[in-house]
C-alpha positions as CSV (number, residue, x, y, z in Angstrom):
1,M,24.6,-4.4,-27.4
2,I,24.9,-4.8,-23.7
3,P,26.8,-1.5,-22.9
4,A,24.5,0.4,-25.3
5,C,21.5,-0.9,-23.5
6,C,22.9,-0.1,-20.1
7,C,23.7,3.5,-21.2
8,L,20.2,3.8,-22.6
9,A,18.7,2.6,-19.3
10,G,20.9,4.9,-17.2
11,A,20.4,8.0,-19.3
12,S,16.7,7.5,-19.7
13,T,16.4,7.1,-15.9
14,A,17.8,10.5,-15.4
15,L,15.9,12.2,-18.2
16,G,12.7,10.4,-17.4
17,Y,12.8,11.6,-13.8
18,L,13.3,15.2,-14.9
19,A,10.5,14.9,-17.3
20,I,8.1,13.3,-14.7
21,A,9.1,16.0,-12.1
22,A,8.2,18.7,-14.6
23,T,4.9,17.1,-15.7
24,P,2.0,17.7,-13.3
25,V,-0.8,15.2,-14.0
26,H,-4.3,16.0,-12.7
27,A,-5.4,12.4,-12.5
28,L,-8.9,13.2,-11.2
29,K,-9.7,15.2,-14.3
30,M,-9.4,12.0,-16.3
31,M,-11.7,10.1,-13.9
32,Y,-14.8,12.2,-13.2
33,G,-16.3,15.6,-13.0
34,L,-15.1,16.7,-9.6
35,F,-13.8,19.8,-11.5
36,P,-15.3,21.4,-14.6
37,V,-13.4,19.7,-17.5
38,D,-13.9,19.1,-21.2
39,A,-12.8,16.5,-23.7
40,A,-9.6,18.4,-24.6
41,T,-8.6,18.6,-20.9
42,V,-9.1,14.9,-20.4
43,A,-7.1,14.2,-23.6
44,W,-4.3,16.6,-22.4
45,E,-4.1,14.9,-19.0
46,G,-4.2,11.5,-20.6
47,G,-1.3,12.5,-22.9
48,K,0.8,13.6,-19.9
49,L,0.1,10.3,-18.2
50,G,1.2,8.5,-21.4
51,L,4.4,10.5,-21.4
52,I,5.1,9.4,-17.8
53,C,4.4,5.8,-18.9
54,I,7.0,6.1,-21.6
55,C,9.5,7.6,-19.2
56,L,9.1,4.7,-17.0
57,F,9.1,2.2,-19.8
58,V,12.4,3.1,-21.5
59,P,14.9,2.2,-18.7
60,F,13.3,-1.2,-18.3
61,L,13.4,-1.7,-22.1
62,G,17.2,-1.2,-22.0
63,A,17.6,-3.5,-19.0
64,G,15.4,-6.1,-20.6
65,L,17.3,-6.1,-23.9
66,A,20.6,-6.5,-22.0
67,V,19.3,-9.4,-19.9
68,A,17.8,-11.1,-22.9
69,T,21.0,-10.7,-24.9
70,I,23.0,-12.4,-22.1
71,L,20.5,-15.2,-21.8
72,L,20.5,-16.0,-25.5
73,R,24.3,-16.2,-25.7
74,H,24.7,-18.4,-22.6
75,M,21.7,-20.8,-22.6
76,D,23.9,-23.5,-21.0
77,R,24.1,-21.3,-17.9
78,V,20.5,-20.1,-17.8
79,G,20.0,-21.1,-14.1
80,Q,23.1,-19.2,-13.0
81,L,22.2,-16.1,-15.0
82,Y,18.5,-16.1,-13.9
83,G,19.7,-16.8,-10.3
84,A,22.1,-13.8,-10.4
85,D,19.3,-11.6,-11.8
86,L,17.0,-12.6,-8.9
87,L,19.8,-12.2,-6.3
88,G,20.5,-8.8,-7.5
89,G,16.8,-7.9,-7.3
90,G,16.8,-9.2,-3.7
91,V,19.8,-7.1,-2.7
92,G,18.2,-4.1,-4.3
93,C,15.0,-4.6,-2.3
94,A,17.0,-4.9,0.9
95,L,18.9,-1.6,0.2
96,A,16.0,0.4,-1.2
97,V,14.3,1.5,2.0
98,P,17.4,2.5,3.9
99,L,18.7,4.3,0.8
100,I,15.4,6.2,0.5
101,A,15.9,7.4,4.0
102,L,19.6,8.3,3.3
103,L,19.4,9.8,-0.2
104,S,15.7,10.6,-0.7
105,P,13.6,9.0,-3.5
106,P,15.0,11.4,-6.2
107,G,18.6,10.4,-5.1
108,C,17.7,6.7,-5.2
109,V,16.3,7.1,-8.8
110,M,19.7,8.6,-9.8
111,L,21.6,5.9,-8.1
112,A,19.5,3.3,-9.9
113,G,20.5,4.9,-13.2
114,L,24.1,5.0,-12.2
115,V,24.0,1.3,-11.4
116,F,22.7,0.6,-14.9
117,V,25.6,2.5,-16.5
118,L,28.2,0.9,-14.3
119,A,26.9,-2.6,-15.2
120,G,27.8,-1.8,-18.8
121,L,31.2,-0.2,-18.3
122,R,33.3,-3.4,-18.6
123,P,31.9,-4.5,-22.0
124,A,31.9,-0.8,-23.1
125,A,35.7,-0.8,-22.9
126,R,35.8,-2.4,-26.3
127,S,34.1,0.6,-27.9
128,R,35.5,4.2,-27.6
129,P,32.2,5.9,-28.6
130,L,30.4,4.0,-25.8
131,V,33.1,4.9,-23.3
132,A,32.8,8.5,-24.3
133,L,29.0,8.3,-23.8
134,A,29.0,6.3,-20.6
135,F,31.4,8.4,-18.5
136,P,29.5,11.7,-18.7
137,V,26.2,9.9,-18.2
138,A,27.6,8.2,-15.1
139,G,29.1,11.5,-13.9
140,A,25.7,13.3,-14.2
141,L,23.9,10.4,-12.3
142,L,26.6,10.4,-9.6
143,L,26.1,14.1,-9.0
144,G,22.3,13.6,-8.8
145,T,22.9,10.8,-6.3
146,I,25.2,12.9,-4.1
147,F,23.2,16.1,-4.3
148,P,19.5,15.0,-4.6
149,G,18.4,18.3,-3.0
150,R,19.5,20.1,-6.3
151,L,17.1,17.9,-8.3
152,P,13.6,19.3,-9.0
153,D,10.8,17.9,-6.8
154,P,8.1,16.0,-8.5
155,V,5.2,18.4,-9.1
156,P,2.3,17.2,-6.9
157,D,-1.2,16.6,-8.2
158,P,-3.0,20.0,-8.1
159,V,-5.7,18.4,-5.9
160,K,-3.0,17.5,-3.4
161,T,-1.1,20.8,-3.6
162,M,1.8,21.8,-1.4
163,N,-0.2,24.9,-0.4
164,P,-3.7,23.4,0.0
165,L,-6.9,25.5,-0.3
166,G,-5.0,28.7,-0.9
167,G,-3.2,28.6,2.5
168,P,-0.7,31.4,2.9
169,G,3.1,31.3,3.1
170,P,5.9,29.1,2.0
171,V,6.7,25.5,2.9
172,L,8.1,25.5,6.4
173,F,9.4,22.0,6.5
174,S,9.8,19.2,3.9
175,R,11.3,15.8,4.2
176,W,11.0,12.4,2.4
177,S,10.7,9.1,4.3
178,P,10.2,5.6,3.1
179,V,6.6,5.7,4.4
180,F,5.4,9.0,2.8
181,R,6.6,12.6,2.3
182,V,5.9,15.1,5.0
183,D,5.5,18.8,4.5
184,V,4.5,21.6,6.9
185,V,2.9,24.8,5.7
186,P,1.4,27.8,7.6
187,G,-2.2,27.7,8.6
188,F,-4.9,30.1,7.5
189,G,-4.9,32.4,10.6
190,G,-1.4,33.8,10.9
191,E,1.2,32.9,13.5
192,E,-1.2,31.8,16.2
193,S,-3.0,29.3,13.9
194,P,-2.1,25.6,13.6
195,R,0.6,24.7,11.1
196,L,-0.8,22.2,8.6
197,I,0.9,18.8,8.2
198,L,0.7,17.3,4.7
199,H,1.3,13.6,4.0
200,D,2.1,13.1,0.4
201,G,0.7,16.5,-0.4
202,L,-2.7,16.1,1.3
203,I,-3.7,17.6,4.6
204,A,-3.4,15.0,7.3
205,S,-3.2,16.9,10.6
206,A,-2.0,20.1,12.3
207,L,0.6,21.3,14.8
208,H,-1.2,23.4,17.4
209,P,0.7,26.0,19.3
210,F,1.0,25.2,23.0
211,D,3.1,27.3,25.4
212,G,2.8,24.9,28.4
213,D,0.1,26.9,30.1
214,P,-2.8,24.5,30.9
215,R,-5.2,27.5,30.8
216,S,-4.6,27.8,27.1
217,L,-6.3,24.4,26.6
218,G,-9.6,25.6,27.7
219,P,-11.1,25.6,24.2
220,L,-10.8,21.8,24.2
221,E,-13.8,21.7,26.5
222,T,-16.0,22.4,23.5
223,D,-13.8,20.5,21.0
224,V,-14.8,17.2,19.3
225,R,-11.8,15.6,21.0
226,S,-13.6,15.9,24.3
227,L,-16.2,13.4,23.5
228,P,-14.6,10.2,24.6
229,F,-13.7,11.7,28.0
230,G,-17.3,12.3,28.9
231,V,-17.8,8.6,29.6
232,L,-14.3,7.6,30.8
233,P,-13.3,7.1,34.5
234,P,-11.0,9.6,36.1
235,K,-7.3,9.5,35.2
236,P,-7.6,7.1,32.3
237,R,-4.6,5.6,30.5
238,V,-4.8,6.6,26.9
239,L,-3.3,5.0,23.8
240,I,-3.5,7.1,20.6
241,I,-3.1,5.5,17.2
242,G,-2.1,8.2,14.8
243,A,-0.6,10.9,17.1
244,A,0.4,13.1,14.2
245,G,0.4,16.7,15.3
246,G,-0.2,16.0,19.0
247,Q,-3.5,17.7,19.5
248,E,-5.1,14.5,20.8
249,I,-2.2,14.2,23.2
250,L,-2.9,17.7,24.5
251,A,-6.6,16.8,24.9
252,A,-5.9,13.7,26.9
253,L,-3.6,15.6,29.2
254,H,-6.2,18.3,29.6
255,F,-8.9,15.8,30.6
256,G,-6.7,14.3,33.3
257,A,-5.1,11.2,31.6
258,S,-2.6,9.6,34.0
259,H,-0.5,8.6,31.0
260,V,-0.7,9.0,27.2
261,T,1.1,6.9,24.6
262,G,1.1,8.3,21.1
263,V,1.9,6.0,18.2
264,E,2.8,7.4,14.8
265,L,3.8,5.4,11.7
266,N,6.1,7.9,10.0
267,P,9.3,8.8,11.8
268,V,9.4,12.1,10.1
269,T,5.9,13.0,11.3
270,L,7.0,12.0,14.8
271,S,10.1,14.2,14.6
272,L,7.9,17.2,14.2
273,L,6.9,16.8,17.8
274,T,10.2,15.7,19.2
275,T,12.6,18.0,17.3
276,H,11.6,20.3,14.5
277,F,8.5,21.9,16.0
278,A,9.0,20.9,19.7
279,D,9.1,24.6,20.8
280,L,5.8,25.3,19.0
281,T,4.0,22.3,20.5
282,G,5.2,22.6,24.1
283,H,7.9,19.9,24.1
284,L,5.3,17.1,24.5
285,A,8.0,14.4,24.2
286,E,9.6,15.6,27.4
287,N,6.3,15.5,29.4
288,P,6.6,12.6,32.0
289,R,3.0,11.6,31.3
290,V,3.6,11.2,27.6
291,T,5.4,8.5,25.6
292,L,5.8,8.9,21.9
293,V,6.4,5.8,19.8
294,N,7.4,5.4,16.2
295,G,5.5,2.3,15.0
296,E,2.6,0.8,13.3
297,G,-0.5,0.9,15.5
298,R,-1.7,-2.7,15.3
299,S,1.8,-4.1,15.6
300,F,2.5,-1.9,18.7
301,L,-0.8,-2.9,20.2
302,R,0.1,-6.5,20.1
303,R,3.4,-6.0,22.0
304,A,2.5,-3.0,24.2
305,P,2.5,-3.6,28.0
306,G,-0.4,-2.7,30.2
307,R,-4.1,-2.3,29.5
308,P,-5.2,1.2,28.4
309,D,-8.6,2.6,29.4
310,L,-9.0,4.3,26.0
311,I,-7.7,3.2,22.6
312,W,-8.2,6.2,20.3
313,F,-7.9,5.9,16.5
314,V,-7.6,9.4,15.1
315,A,-7.9,8.9,11.3
316,P,-4.8,6.7,11.8
317,D,-4.2,6.0,8.1
318,S,-3.2,9.7,7.7
319,Y,-5.4,9.5,4.6
320,A,-2.8,7.2,3.0
321,A,-5.5,5.0,1.7
322,M,-7.2,8.1,0.2
323,N,-3.9,9.1,-1.4
324,A,-3.7,5.5,-2.7
325,A,-7.1,5.9,-4.1
326,T,-6.0,8.8,-6.2
327,S,-3.0,6.8,-7.5
328,G,-4.5,3.3,-7.6
329,A,-1.7,2.0,-5.4
330,F,-4.1,0.2,-3.0
331,V,-1.9,-2.8,-2.4
332,L,0.9,-1.1,-0.5
333,S,-1.2,1.5,1.3
334,E,-4.2,-0.2,2.7
335,S,-4.5,-0.2,6.5
336,Y,-5.1,-3.1,8.8
337,L,-6.5,-0.7,11.5
338,Y,-10.1,-0.9,10.3
339,T,-10.6,-4.7,10.0
340,V,-12.8,-7.1,12.1
341,E,-9.6,-8.6,13.5
342,M,-8.3,-5.2,14.6
343,V,-11.5,-4.5,16.5
344,L,-11.2,-7.9,18.2
345,E,-7.6,-7.3,19.2
346,S,-8.4,-3.8,20.5
347,V,-11.3,-4.9,22.6
348,A,-9.2,-7.8,24.0
349,R,-6.6,-5.3,25.2
350,L,-9.2,-3.1,27.0
351,P,-10.5,-3.7,30.5
352,P,-14.3,-4.5,30.7
353,D,-15.3,-0.9,30.9
354,G,-12.5,0.2,28.5
355,L,-13.4,2.4,25.5
356,L,-12.5,2.1,21.8
357,C,-12.9,5.4,20.0
358,V,-12.6,6.0,16.3
359,Q,-12.9,9.5,14.7
360,F,-12.6,10.4,11.0
361,G,-14.2,12.8,8.5
362,E,-17.1,12.4,6.2
363,S,-17.5,14.4,3.0
364,D,-21.3,14.1,2.9
365,F,-22.6,12.4,6.0
366,E,-26.3,13.1,5.5
367,R,-26.4,11.3,2.1
368,K,-23.6,8.8,2.2
369,P,-21.8,8.2,5.5
370,N,-19.8,5.4,4.0
371,R,-16.8,5.5,6.3
372,T,-18.9,5.5,9.5
373,A,-21.3,2.9,8.2
374,R,-18.5,0.5,7.1
375,Y,-16.6,0.8,10.4
376,L,-19.8,0.2,12.3
377,A,-20.6,-2.8,10.1
378,T,-17.0,-4.1,10.8
379,A,-17.3,-3.5,14.5
380,R,-20.7,-5.3,14.6
381,E,-19.2,-8.3,12.9
382,A,-16.4,-8.3,15.5
383,F,-18.8,-8.1,18.4
384,R,-20.8,-11.0,16.8
385,R,-17.7,-13.1,16.9
386,L,-17.4,-12.3,20.6
387,G,-21.0,-13.6,21.1
388,I,-22.5,-10.1,21.6
389,T,-25.8,-9.9,19.6
390,D,-27.2,-6.7,21.1
391,F,-24.6,-4.5,19.3
392,D,-26.8,-1.4,19.5
393,R,-26.4,-1.3,23.3
394,H,-22.6,-1.2,23.0
395,V,-22.1,1.7,20.6
396,L,-22.4,5.5,20.7
397,V,-22.2,7.6,17.6
398,S,-22.1,11.4,17.1
399,T,-21.2,13.8,14.3
400,T,-19.6,17.3,14.5
401,R,-19.7,19.9,11.8
402,G,-16.4,21.6,10.8
403,F,-14.2,21.7,7.8
404,W,-16.1,18.5,7.1
405,V,-18.3,16.3,9.3
406,T,-16.3,14.4,11.9
407,A,-17.8,11.2,13.0
408,T,-17.1,9.9,16.5
409,I,-17.7,6.2,17.3
410,L,-17.4,4.9,20.9
411,L,-17.4,1.1,21.4
412,R,-17.3,-0.9,24.6
413,R,-17.6,-4.6,25.5
414,S,-20.1,-3.9,28.3
415,P,-23.4,-2.2,27.5
416,W,-23.8,1.5,28.0
417,T,-25.9,2.4,31.1
418,P,-28.5,5.1,31.0
419,A,-26.3,7.4,33.1
420,E,-23.4,7.0,30.7
421,V,-25.7,7.7,27.7
422,S,-26.8,10.9,29.5
423,R,-23.2,12.0,30.1
424,F,-22.4,11.4,26.5
425,E,-25.4,13.4,25.3
426,E,-24.4,16.3,27.7
427,R,-20.9,16.2,26.3
428,V,-22.1,16.2,22.7
429,A,-24.4,19.1,23.5
430,A,-21.4,21.1,24.7
431,V,-19.6,20.8,21.4
432,P,-21.0,23.2,18.8
433,G,-22.4,21.6,15.7
434,S,-22.6,18.1,17.3
435,V,-25.5,15.7,17.0
436,V,-26.1,12.3,18.6
437,R,-26.6,9.8,15.8
438,H,-27.0,6.7,17.8
439,A,-27.3,5.8,21.5
440,P,-29.0,3.0,23.3
441,G,-32.7,3.9,23.6
442,H,-32.4,6.5,20.9
443,A,-32.2,4.3,17.7
444,N,-33.2,5.8,14.4
445,L,-33.7,3.3,11.6
446,D,-34.2,5.9,8.9
447,G,-30.5,6.4,8.0
448,P,-27.6,4.1,7.1
449,I,-26.1,4.4,10.6
450,G,-29.2,3.2,12.4
451,R,-29.7,0.4,10.0
452,V,-26.2,-0.9,10.2
453,V,-26.4,-0.8,14.0
454,S,-29.9,-2.1,14.7
455,L,-31.3,-4.1,11.8
456,A,-31.7,-7.9,12.3
457,P,-29.0,-9.9,10.5
458,E,-31.2,-11.1,7.7
459,A,-32.6,-7.6,7.0
460,L,-29.1,-6.1,7.3
461,E,-27.8,-8.4,4.5
462,G,-30.7,-7.3,2.3
463,W,-29.9,-3.6,3.0
464,Y,-26.2,-4.2,2.2
465,A,-27.3,-5.5,-1.2
466,E,-29.5,-2.5,-1.9
467,Y,-27.3,0.3,-0.7
468,P,-25.4,1.9,-3.6
469,F,-22.0,1.7,-1.9
470,D,-20.3,-1.4,-0.5
471,V,-20.1,-0.9,3.3
472,R,-19.9,-4.5,4.3
473,P,-17.3,-5.5,7.0
474,V,-13.7,-5.7,6.0
475,T,-11.3,-8.4,7.2
476,D,-7.5,-8.9,7.2
477,D,-7.9,-11.1,4.1
478,A,-9.2,-8.1,2.1
479,P,-8.5,-4.9,4.1
480,F,-9.7,-2.5,1.5
481,F,-11.8,-0.3,3.8
482,W,-12.0,2.5,1.2
483,H,-13.2,0.2,-1.6
484,F,-16.8,1.4,-1.5
485,V,-17.6,1.0,-5.2
486,P,-17.5,-2.4,-6.9
487,F,-15.5,-2.6,-10.1
488,R,-18.6,-3.4,-12.1
489,R,-20.1,0.0,-11.1
490,A,-16.9,2.0,-10.9
491,A,-17.6,3.9,-14.2
492,A,-21.3,4.5,-13.5
493,P,-22.5,7.8,-12.0
494,I,-24.1,7.8,-8.6
495,A,-25.8,11.2,-9.2
496,K,-28.6,11.0,-6.7
497,Y,-26.0,10.6,-3.9
498,G,-24.1,13.8,-4.7
499,E,-20.8,14.4,-6.3
500,R,-18.2,11.7,-6.1
501,W,-15.4,12.0,-3.5
502,F,-11.9,10.6,-3.7
503,E,-12.7,7.1,-2.4
504,E,-15.9,6.7,-4.4
505,G,-14.6,4.7,-7.3
506,T,-11.6,6.9,-8.2
507,G,-9.0,4.3,-7.3
508,E,-11.1,1.5,-9.0
509,R,-11.3,3.5,-12.2
510,L,-7.6,4.2,-12.2
511,L,-6.8,0.6,-11.6
512,L,-9.0,-0.5,-14.5
513,G,-7.5,2.2,-16.7
514,L,-4.0,1.3,-15.7
515,L,-4.8,-2.4,-16.5
516,V,-6.0,-1.4,-20.0
517,I,-3.0,0.8,-20.6
518,V,-0.5,-1.8,-19.4
519,I,-2.1,-4.6,-21.5
520,A,-2.2,-2.4,-24.6
521,F,1.4,-1.1,-24.2
522,A,2.9,-4.5,-23.3
523,T,1.0,-6.2,-26.2
524,L,2.3,-3.7,-28.7
525,V,5.9,-4.2,-27.5
526,L,5.5,-7.9,-27.3
527,L,4.0,-8.5,-30.8
528,A,5.9,-5.8,-32.7
529,P,9.0,-7.9,-33.1
530,M,6.9,-10.8,-34.3
531,V,5.9,-8.7,-37.3
532,A,9.5,-8.2,-38.3
533,L,10.2,-11.9,-37.7
534,R,7.0,-13.4,-39.0
535,G,8.8,-16.0,-41.0
536,A,10.6,-17.3,-37.9
537,W,7.4,-16.9,-35.9
538,R,5.5,-19.2,-38.2
539,A,8.3,-21.8,-38.0
540,M,8.8,-21.7,-34.3
541,P,7.7,-25.0,-32.7
542,H,5.7,-25.3,-29.5
543,K,5.3,-21.6,-29.1
544,L,1.7,-21.9,-27.7
545,P,2.5,-24.4,-24.9
546,A,5.8,-22.5,-24.1
547,G,3.9,-19.2,-24.0
548,V,1.2,-20.7,-21.7
549,F,3.9,-22.1,-19.3
550,F,6.0,-18.9,-19.1
551,G,2.9,-16.7,-18.9
552,A,1.6,-18.9,-16.1
553,I,4.8,-18.8,-14.0
554,G,5.0,-15.0,-14.4
555,T,1.3,-14.5,-13.4
556,G,1.5,-17.0,-10.5
557,F,4.7,-15.6,-9.1
558,M,3.3,-12.1,-9.1
559,F,0.0,-13.2,-7.5
560,L,2.0,-14.9,-4.7
561,E,4.4,-12.0,-4.3
562,V,1.6,-9.4,-3.9
563,S,-0.4,-11.6,-1.5
564,L,2.6,-12.4,0.7
565,I,3.7,-8.8,0.9
566,Q,0.2,-8.1,2.4
567,R,0.3,-11.2,4.6
568,F,3.6,-10.1,6.2
569,T,2.7,-6.4,6.6
570,L,0.8,-7.1,9.8
571,F,3.6,-9.4,11.2
572,L,6.5,-7.0,10.5
573,G,4.7,-3.9,11.5
574,F,5.5,-1.5,8.7
575,P,4.4,-1.7,5.0
576,T,8.0,-0.8,4.1
577,Y,9.4,-3.6,6.2
578,S,7.1,-6.0,4.5
579,L,8.0,-4.7,1.0
580,T,11.7,-5.0,1.7
581,V,11.8,-8.2,3.7
582,T,9.3,-10.1,1.6
583,L,10.6,-9.2,-1.8
584,C,14.2,-9.6,-0.7
585,A,13.6,-13.0,0.9
586,L,11.5,-14.2,-2.0
587,L,13.8,-13.1,-4.7
588,V,17.0,-14.2,-3.0
589,S,15.6,-17.7,-2.3
590,T,14.2,-17.9,-5.8
591,G,17.7,-17.1,-7.1
592,I,19.2,-19.7,-4.9
593,G,16.7,-22.2,-6.2
594,S,17.6,-21.3,-9.8
595,L,21.3,-21.8,-9.0
596,W,20.7,-25.1,-7.3
597,W,18.7,-26.5,-10.1
598,Q,21.2,-25.3,-12.7
599,R,23.6,-27.9,-11.2
600,R,21.0,-30.7,-11.6
601,A,20.2,-30.2,-15.3
602,S,19.8,-34.0,-15.8
603,E,17.1,-34.1,-13.1
604,F,14.9,-31.4,-14.7
605,S,12.4,-33.6,-16.5
606,A,11.9,-35.9,-13.6
607,A,11.6,-33.1,-11.1
608,I,8.6,-31.2,-12.6
609,R,5.9,-33.4,-11.1
610,P,7.3,-33.6,-7.6
611,L,7.8,-29.9,-7.7
612,S,4.1,-29.5,-8.5
613,V,3.2,-31.4,-5.3
614,V,5.7,-29.4,-3.2
615,L,4.3,-26.1,-4.6
616,A,0.7,-27.1,-3.9
617,A,1.6,-28.0,-0.3
618,L,3.5,-24.7,0.3
619,V,0.8,-22.5,-1.2
620,T,-1.9,-24.3,0.8
621,F,0.2,-23.7,3.9
622,Y,0.7,-20.0,3.2
623,A,-3.0,-19.6,2.5
624,F,-4.3,-21.3,5.6
625,G,-1.5,-22.1,8.0
626,L,0.7,-19.1,8.0
627,S,-1.4,-16.5,9.8
628,P,-1.8,-18.5,13.0
629,I,2.0,-19.0,13.2
630,L,2.6,-15.3,12.6
631,G,0.0,-14.3,15.1
632,R,1.7,-16.3,17.9
633,A,5.1,-14.7,17.0
634,A,3.7,-11.1,16.7
635,G,5.3,-10.1,20.0
636,W,8.8,-11.1,19.0
637,P,11.6,-8.5,18.6
638,L,11.9,-7.2,15.0
639,P,15.1,-9.1,14.1
640,A,13.4,-12.3,15.2
641,R,10.3,-11.5,13.1
642,V,12.4,-10.7,10.1
643,A,14.3,-14.0,10.5
644,L,11.0,-15.9,10.8
645,A,9.6,-14.2,7.7
646,A,12.7,-15.0,5.7
647,G,12.6,-18.6,6.9
648,C,9.0,-19.0,6.0
649,L,9.5,-17.7,2.5
650,F,12.8,-19.6,1.7
651,P,11.2,-23.0,0.8
652,L,8.7,-21.3,-1.6
653,G,11.4,-19.3,-3.3
654,V,13.6,-22.3,-3.8
655,C,10.7,-24.2,-5.3
656,L,9.7,-21.3,-7.6
657,G,13.2,-20.8,-8.7
658,A,13.2,-24.1,-10.5
659,F,10.5,-23.4,-13.0
660,M,12.2,-20.8,-15.2
661,P,15.4,-22.9,-15.8
662,I,13.3,-26.1,-16.2
663,G,11.1,-24.4,-18.8
664,L,14.0,-23.0,-20.8
665,R,15.8,-26.3,-20.7
666,K,12.7,-28.1,-21.9
667,L,12.6,-26.0,-25.1
668,P,13.8,-27.9,-28.1
669,R,17.5,-27.1,-29.0
670,T,17.5,-28.7,-32.4
671,T,15.2,-26.2,-34.0
672,P,17.0,-23.4,-36.0
673,H,14.7,-20.9,-34.2
674,H,15.8,-21.8,-30.7
675,E,17.0,-18.3,-29.9
676,E,13.7,-16.8,-31.0
677,L,11.7,-19.4,-29.0
678,V,13.7,-18.5,-25.8
679,A,13.3,-14.8,-26.4
680,W,9.5,-15.3,-26.9
681,S,9.2,-17.3,-23.7
682,W,11.2,-14.7,-21.7
683,A,9.1,-11.9,-23.2
684,V,5.8,-13.6,-22.4
685,N,6.9,-14.2,-18.8
686,C,7.7,-10.5,-18.4
687,F,4.5,-9.4,-20.1
688,F,2.3,-11.4,-17.7
689,S,4.3,-10.4,-14.7
690,V,3.6,-6.8,-15.5
691,V,-0.1,-7.3,-16.2
692,S,-0.7,-9.5,-13.2
693,S,0.8,-7.0,-10.8
694,V,-2.2,-4.8,-11.4
695,L,-4.6,-7.7,-11.8
696,A,-3.6,-9.2,-8.4
697,T,-4.7,-6.0,-6.6
698,I,-8.0,-6.0,-8.4
699,L,-8.7,-9.6,-7.7
700,A,-7.7,-9.2,-4.0
701,M,-10.2,-6.3,-3.7
702,V,-12.9,-8.5,-5.1
703,M,-12.2,-11.9,-3.4
704,G,-9.4,-11.5,-0.9
705,F,-5.7,-12.5,-0.8
706,T,-6.3,-16.1,0.2
707,A,-8.3,-16.6,-3.0
708,V,-5.5,-14.8,-5.0
709,M,-2.9,-17.3,-3.6
710,L,-5.0,-20.3,-4.5
711,T,-5.6,-18.8,-8.0
712,A,-1.8,-18.5,-8.3
713,L,-1.5,-22.3,-7.5
714,A,-4.1,-23.2,-10.1
715,I,-2.3,-21.0,-12.7
716,Y,1.0,-22.7,-12.0
717,L,-0.5,-26.1,-12.4
718,I,-2.1,-25.1,-15.7
719,G,1.4,-23.9,-16.9
720,I,3.1,-27.1,-15.8
721,A,0.5,-29.2,-17.6
722,S,1.2,-27.1,-20.7
723,L,5.0,-27.6,-20.4
724,L,4.5,-31.3,-20.2
725,Q,3.0,-31.2,-23.7
726,I,6.4,-30.2,-25.2
727,P,8.4,-33.4,-26.1
728,E,11.8,-34.0,-24.6
729,A,14.6,-32.3,-26.6
């Protein structure tokens, strides 16, 4: 059974990848009418999504059958086996990100399949047919691991095409990274036009040709990038968050910056300036007035020396959140660069007359300037916390027409003077297609921008409630800046405000749809065996309290895991660091806890109540006491931050590791259906783990990660109370 399951998992991993790579899914066609579609098209795209779900399902089915078979045959060693499973998961998390950088994601998929097959080779030695099957499967997976470039690339969503908007020419550069994939394609105007940079297949920035001649930068005088320099002192020090293609660096140099620091999250994107397209962009990395940094903007800001005169956010998420909206993967992509706390940290790093500038695009500014309104609402809340109540005197807003409308927001701790407002207006007038939307003394309460900036607090709360989109301030506890449509309205049309755009309910609908699919799929697989074993099912004792307990610890564990990944993202600096370190530390410590409790089988029953108290204390600490500690240690070197994160998570993991072996030990052994009861409990735990991974994200978007963690504690306590209903074996 075990080698057969391992071969199934390995072979289906390879075949599933090939099937997914060859199956383009136009997810947006299933969600709303951005494109003309009919019912047949929706059904066709939904069928392809179902195929992808099956391809992802089968390898885990094989692995789950193998693990369940081992557990059922060695119930006296359940703590050791569960601990080994968790330790292996932790090691996999630690290796995943560096292996992605080394092998590429397709190569890592093949390596995962190879590991499945290798795990079954020893027991397969007893069966010649299985050996004959395992070796060619392992060989094919090994070749895929060594030569990932020969594997077909996953076909991108047609909305996020490798050659966007009909741009000419082939792909000039393509490389995976653990953050996102980067491609460079030709622009629309021949050799002299900017090269387009794609992040995960969506236009993110451009590489502008620069031959080193300052005279060639003259067009920047009438470019939207000139706007912040109209109100800055001479020779400012500039910090750019989201340097991408380097055009903002060129603008800062052109307007006399004494020094420019460009921060870019993805090392591959940064390498476009330092290596691959350095000749095209004028070798900016070698300019003595320029420093390029690979890092996360907020983490770098906390540790950066000096006080810049301008902190410039240039759509710094690289539309990662928008890409997440099209896939529903909000939890690993949301940016902490748009929150109240980030505004406070930025303003604190600036001198009194220092400037915070934010620029990003709007799809339909006149009817729904959601991004601009939400950022202004967030900034207003940050200034309120600073004791500044006349926010309208501290903000300048303009828009510039182009490929889409670019909004420019300028914030400063000290009020703008009439002379500075005049200089800003002159600069805006010099940029074609630009309009001043707000300036002190020029307030306009008719539109959303004026209302967010100028309404009295009580009136503003009433306007928030009436506005069809959610543009309230976002905080670190729920950093979902792009979550403009509440889940209760995600399926309803907002026709009078124009066509929907990516962030207007797409991700919410996909999350809800994914939750329904996961529940239906998992329920079918969970209950199907019960039909075949209905006699044993009826005779199984205590299946309800056992199911409640194992479902509770699966749900609670996932709620805590998802929340802690987010909680440590800010501290560690990169989403990938948080994913790797948090999951690795949590799984390894949980495995150690399971191994430790295996040796104390006689103490299981007496330990459950004290463990409940310890768990409550730990979760309360993570919910309310962890952030201040991490904030004080934010400037530590990365190894020290990793060590602190692992140390913080270790007690929780050891505590959580006790519940699975305690629960399995508590199940009655005298019943003839003991094996079925154990299998049922394990399956329920897996079922709720899968469902709650999606549910945790939805709940966090609604009520924040602190509330999700406290909900996890409540769920654990309900499960423990249910377990205590089962009499001692």
